[in-house]
N, C-alpha and C positions, 0 to 999 in steps of 0.2 A: 234379302240374301239371295233368293232365287234369281232376281234380276242380275245381280253381280256375277254369280257363278254360272249363269247361262250365257254371259257375254263373252266375246273373244278374249277380253282382258282377264276374266277370272275362271274360265272353264278349263277343265283338264280332260284329255281324251277318254279316260276311264273313270271320270268322276261320277259320283251318284248323288243326285239331288232329291231323292225320294226315300221314304222310310215307311214301315208298316205302321198303321194306326195302332195296332196292339202293343207296339214297343213304346208308345208315348206315355203309358202309365208310370213307368220308371222315371222318366224325365220330369213329369209334373210334380212329383213328390220330392225331388232331389234338391237339396240346399247346398249350392256350391260353396257358401261361406260358413257352413256349420262349424262351430268352434273356433272361428277366426279370432275371436276375442281372447282365446286361450292359447292356441297353437301357432298362430301366425306372428312369430316374434322376430323373424329375420328382417333386416332392412328391406323396405318395400317402396318401389316407384311404380306408379300406375300411370300410363299414357293413354289419353282419350282425345278424340276429336270433339269440338264443341257443337258440331251439327248432329243433333240427336237423331238417331235412326229408329228403325222399327222394332229392334229386339232388345234394346236396353243397355248397350255397352257403356254409354255415358253414365247412366244411373248406377249400373253396377260398379263402375270404377269409383264413383263417389261413395257408394255404400261400403266397399271393401276397405277403402282408406279410413273411413270412419270407424269400422268395426275391428280392424286389425290391431293386435296387441303390440305391434312393432313400435319401438321408440324412435326409430328413424324412418319416417315415411313421408312420401311427397306425391302429390297429384299434379301431373303435367297436363294442361289442356292446350291442345294445338288448335288455335283459332282458325275457323274457315274450312275446316276439313271434317270428314266423317270417319267412322271406323274403317270402312273399306279403303278410303284414301290412304290410310296409314299402312296398308299392305305394300303398296308399290309406287306411290307417287313420290318423286324425289324431294320436293319441298317439305311436305309434312314428315317424311322419314328423316330428313336432315334436322328438322327442329327437334324431333324426338331424340335423335342420337346426340345432339348438342347437350341435352340434359342427362341422358343415360350414361354416356361415357364418363363424365366426372363422378356421377353417383357410383358407378361400378368401381372406379379407381379408389374411391374413399371406402367403400363398404365390402369389397370382395377380398 
């Protein structure tokens, strides 16, 4: 992540890419998917790139799809791209939108 956010492509003039070590204790014990099996009942589409990165976006996408209580859920894997490529590269964004738009039209 640091490599992306420190590059001209990903940096913001006032962006901060540091945090205090003492603030990490909250993040370590936090479970972003806590109670997904009970509370995540809305239609769900998760888009991930198949190039596995350093922080687990691909793994997390697979996990939340498996744990979600949603009856209508779909995992979209955009082949040949990473999590960061899905931010602003036209081809993977197009592939994601080609799946997302019909999903939203059906479920929103």
